[in-house]
N, C-alpha and C positions, 0 to 999 in steps of 0.2 A: 966720404962713403955714407950711405944711409942704410940702416938695417930695419927691415919690417919684421917684427917679432910675431910669429904665429904660435899661440900657446897650446896648440893642438897638433896631433901627428900629421905627416904628409898625407895628401889625398883627401882630407876632409874639406868642408866648405871654407873654413877660415884660411887654410893653406892655399887652396885654389884661388880664392879672392885676393889674397896677398900677392901671389905670383902674377895675377892678372894685371896688377898695377905697376909691376917692375919695368916693363919696356917703356911705357909712357913717362914714368917718373924719371927714369934714367936719361931719356931724350930731353925732356922739358927742363930738368935741373942740371943737365950736363954733368952728371956724376954717376958713380957706380951704385947701384941699389941691389941688395941681396935680401932674401928671406931666410930667417933663422927660426928653426923650430925649437922652442923651449917648452917642453911638454911636462905634464904631471899635475897631480892634485886638482883635477877637473878644470885646468886652465889657470890655476892660481899662481903657478910658478912663473910662467911667462908674463902674466899680468903684473905681478910684484916686481919683476925684473925691470920692466919699463917704468913702473911707479917710482923706482929708485934711481933711474938713469939721469944723466945730465940733461937739462932742458935746452938743448942746442939744435933741436930739429933733426938730429941724426939717428935717433932711436924712436921708432913708431911701433904702435901695437895695433894688430888687426884683431880688435876685441869683439865680443858679441854679447847678446843679452844675458846669457848664462854667467859669463865671467865678470861683467860689469855690474849688473843689478840683482842677480839671484844669489850668487855664491856668498855675498856679504851677509846674507841671512842664515847661512848654513855652516860656515866655517869661521874659525877665529883667525882673522887675517892680520898680518903685520901692517898692511896699508889698505885703507878703505879706497876702492877704485873710484868712488864718486868724488872724493876730495883729493886724492893723490894723482889723478889723471884729468887731462883736459880734452873734451871732445873736439875733433877736428872736422870730420866729414862722414856722413853715412855712405856706406859702400853698397850695401844690399839689404833688402827687407823681404824675407821669403815666408809666405804663409805656410802653415802646417796642414797636413791632411790626416784625417782619421781613417785608417784602412784596416781591413780584416783579411785573413786567409780566405780563399775562395770556398773552403769547406764550411765556413761558418754560415748557418742559415739565416742571414740578415741582410736585407738589401737597402736599409736605411738606418739612420741613427735611432729612431724610435723602436724599430724592430730589434736592434742590437740591445738597447736598454731593457726591453721586455724579456729578451733571451737571458740576460744576466740576472735579472730579478727573479726569473722562473727557477733558476738553479744557482742559488747563492754559493759562492766559494769555488765554483767550477772554473770560472774564467780568470785569465790573467792578461796583463799587457806588458809589452816590452818597451824599453827605453835605452838610449845610449849611455845612461849613467844617472845615478841619483842626483837630484837637483837640477837636472837639465830642463829646458822648456818642455821637452817631450814628456818627461816624468810628471811634471807639475800639471800639465794639461790632463793627463790621466787621473791624477789626484783630484783635480777640479771636477771631472766627470763623476768620479765616485762620490764626491762631496755633494755636488748639486743634485744628483739623482738617487743618493743614498744606495749605492751599489757595493756589494761585497765581491771584490776582485783583488787579485794579488799583482803587485808590481815586481817585474823581473828586470833588474838592471844589467846592462852589458857594458863592455869596455869599448864604446864607440857605436856609431850608427850601423856600420857594416854588419857586425855580428847580430845585432838586434834585427835588422831587416832580413837577414839570412834565415833566422829561426822562425820568423813569421811566414816567410816564403815556404819553409819546409813544413809548416803546420805545427811546430813544436810550441809556439805561442800564438794564440788566435788573433791578436790585434795589437796596434800601436799607433801613436802619432809620429809623423815624420815630415820633414820639409818636402814640399811638392816637387822641387827640382830633383831630389834623390829618388823619388818614387815613380815618376812618369814612365821610365823604361820598364819597371816591374809591373806596373798596372797594365801596360800594353801586353804583357805576357799572359795575362789571364790568371796568374797564380794568386793574385790578391785583388781586392775590390775596394775602391774609394767610396766612402759614405758621405764625407763632408770636409770642407776646408775651413780655415780659421781666419781668413782675411776679412777686411771690411767689405770688399767686393769679391766677386768670383775670380779665382786664380787664372792668369792669362794662359797658363799651360794645361789647366783642367777646366775649361769654360762650361762643361756640362755637369760638373759636380757642384751641388749647392753649398752655400756657406752655412756654418753652424748658426750665424746670426739670422739668416733668412728662414731657418727652420725653427726659430724661437729660442735658441740658446744664446742669449745676448751677452753673456760674460766670456764667450769664446771668440773674441776678436783679438787675435794674437798673431804677431809676426816674429819669426826668428831673425832678428836684425844684426847687422855687422857694421863696424865702422872703424875709422882710424882714430887713435887716441895718442896723446903725447904726455910727458910729465907735466904736472900742474904748473911748474915754474917756467915753462916754455913761453917766451915773449909773444905778445898778441900779433906783432907783424909777421912772425914766422908761422904762427897758426893760420892767419889769413892767407899767406902765400901758399901753404900746403893745401888749404881748402880749395883755393882757386885751381890749382894744378890737378888735384884729384877729381874735382867735378868735371874738369875739361876731359880727362881720360875716360870717366864713366860715360860721357856722351859720345865718344868716338865709336865709329862703325862696329868693329870687332867686339870691343868690350861691351857695348850697348846690346849687341845681338846675343852674346853669351849670357848676360844678365837676364835678358828677356826669356831665354830658354830655361833658365833656372826658375822662372816665375817671379822674379824680383819686382817688388812694388816701390822700390826706393825713389826718392825725389831729390832734386838738387836743393841743398840746404846750406845756409851760412853756419859757421861754428856756433853762433848764438842759438840758431834754430834747432840744431842738432843737440846742443846742451839742454835746451828746454824740453825736447822730446825725451831724452834720457832721464831727466828729472821727473817727468810725468809718469815714466814706467815704474819708478821706485815703490810707491804705495801699493800698486796692483800686486807685484810679486811678493812684497813684504807680507801683505795680508794673506795671500794664497799659501805661502809657506807656513804661516802661523796657524791658519784654519785647517790645513790639511794634515799638520803634524809631520810633514816631510823632513827627513834627516839625510845627512850625508852618510849613507850606509857604507 
């Protein structure tokens, strides 16, 4: 039996992506595959569980950028995910979108920045938790544009989105996949996305990069990780099977609807990508003064 550990609650992106892999892995490896949610401490509990597991290919982690490269700068961890885990395959890479409640009188990023500067201290931004990609993008905007606004952390994306929809908080960064239905409702408005190219599910929304905000090329990425001591042969086999699943019709279509920009990578390529992410988030946490509130 294979367990895919999701370090976040059911219904979130990590959980959804983990369950998306189950039918294909069960069939291709001819074994039972289940998803187990080990939640808490901003994903650190589930991540640490896999870090300490036997490297026999039976315990996998559906990790993301927050749990793998950001939390290590905010928490005192028993195991550093970078050294205690081994990257297997990227599963999804979803750009973020900066969005505002429709009552906010700003139709562009420049107008939003001017609005916040005009009334320092009046505006706030929501996030699904301190130290999340969403939170740090807000801190980066504050830092780069010298803005006086307050971070409002929530326990997950759902409550954060709900309060922006209701107008309790004026703005937030969120994954494009989670926001498309809400943007179509007219209650919120998208100002820009954070991918290197325009999001497939929001093609009319400009990227922060094309608007001149070059540091905002960020994707909320997800991937499969195993304990560091897992043999290379097992890692390569899992990579091959997972990439095959990601390219199949139903799964590929679901990823496309989420706005995922993931590409097929070898374990070595995915490991190199993760390594490249480390200094970006390390510096941002340090410069912003972000803490695990």
